[in-house]
C-alpha angles and dihedrals in degrees: 000000000000126000089245091055092049091052091049092051091048090053091051090052093059116098112251097250091060091056089064096030112196095342100165094212093050093046091047092054092047091051092054088065098037120110098186094108094049090049091054096050093042092053094042094052093042102042100033107017121179113021110194110188117262094014133112091259092058089049089051089051091054092052090047091048094053091052093046096048092048090050089052090058102253120151132229093021110181147139122246104199129204134178125244141170109256132214124193133192127250137175115335125192135146128186134176107229103179153073083340129020135225144124120250131208106240141172127193117240118237111274092021115152122235127258089208123248094290093052128211133271121204147143116283117230114200126220118183093205142009088254089059090054090049089054094053113114118256112270093011093119098050110148093000138108114243117216117196123189134181140174107246112181135198118269129174093228097041093242093143090065090063090056102039098033088081089076088068100033099045105014098082095051091047091050090049090052090051089055100257118162090214143342136223123189136194105259114265096241146088105237129102098216120115089250114121118218115231125197140146129293131182136218112204120230109285094027114106110225118244130197107282129182145157124234124207117269095249089051092047092053091047090051090053090054091048092051092049093050093044090050091057087060093044091249133129127228115238127205133192115212129191113185120158108176119144143198109240098192131244117346134160132268128165150182120254111218131193132166146208100209116228129216096236115053090185093061094071130236134275113233114210135165151091135235125289098200123081141182116273102240099076133016097268097245100146095022096074118318088090092053097053089045095050095049095046095044091051092048090050090055089056091046091050090052093058139272113327123214093242125049113246112215116198114201124187099196125216130221098012097140096056099047115326088267095152095052092046092048091050094050091047092051100040106023122193099297114114095013113120096175143354130210133174138189112207109132105085130267106291121122121293110241106169141033123211126192137209101177134141125271112275096041098100091117091054091050091049093049091050093047092048092048091051095048095086088061092057093255120142131200120246133201092227118111116246117247100191101229133271100292099041090037094092089053093045088050088063090063104276120144121248142196121196122203100199117216124207105264099182093116099021095101091054086072106023113125093349137117085255092072093108138133096262089069091067119092107210093212093052089048090054090052088056092050091047091053093047094046090048092054093044093049089057102038095041090063104030116122095219118119102246099163117119107256089347094288122150131192132055 
């Protein structure tokens, strides 16, 4: 047998992806027919379901994730645990008791205090905006229930959430400081279903937590009408609240880590992922089952195509919803050193429409190649700097580069933090477009010769 024949036979023995190793166009086409991501999110939402941070269900999700990532062929699969204070939900009811009557659909906000089993009944004081609540005199809400509304609108990039999310994040502590016995807010969302949107809130040190909850948007608008009609008669609307959440003390969460080892340890790694935990009302399909699925499926496509130059580290972060604890723990443990780039998927499963960059000077060619490779997927390049996402944000803040693949968020806040966050809301074809975009970017960046390390440092 000749040397030429041996070489020919060896070439035939190679799997097809290795023949076109890390060709972005070939990987992109393969991704558009790949169902790995959908399989991940389907199995996660079916077998595990809701994954509230710090609870047994989040722990079950970590164990499931380790098994799944190992089965996919990733290396160095492990859990990095951390401790956290954990809040759990209880009974939740709200009822207007005068001068009108009616039950409201309500959901406690994370870190809400309890009304006690018997609940509380009090006058409702209406504030059109968070600014109006801020302007209320000190002590003016003593013994009353504050109700804060707003007019959040749909935006493709989700910018309205940044503005109106403050009603949930800061409203309860402000109401507590004004003396309120409790607070209800119009859900931070854009749907007109009677599904309240939960989410976290925080009470600064020195502020005693009060019962805090969101009511569905139809109920919030009805409450506004009730208050307006009662005011014309010189009457006040009264509400009875029963909220019985509780703090259960310190429990454990953790980040699940897996890797595609690279050939050059001095080139730095690419950090990708989403968060494994979810709120407890739905099954966490779009927030963020889709994100962990997209990032892992894209990394697997690169792994299947052969060894990249840069290591790709997949992190399924824990405890994002209740305070970004996983992202903070990761940045504290690993720092910026050795990280060439960070990317995150945490905005649902709709189509990606824009790419943003935060890369060093002198990488214009890299940006152009990425943008050109994404164009066939209907993705345009923006002039906005990439931020990296909530979980990788603490690492990006240390000086690490970032690329954002922006998903269409027009309908995202119909589902966000609601019981409607379920698998049926995910379009498999749109999910494949996400994976194709991610795999395209990774196939380029994982092998690019540019020095992307912060301050030229290597290692982890």
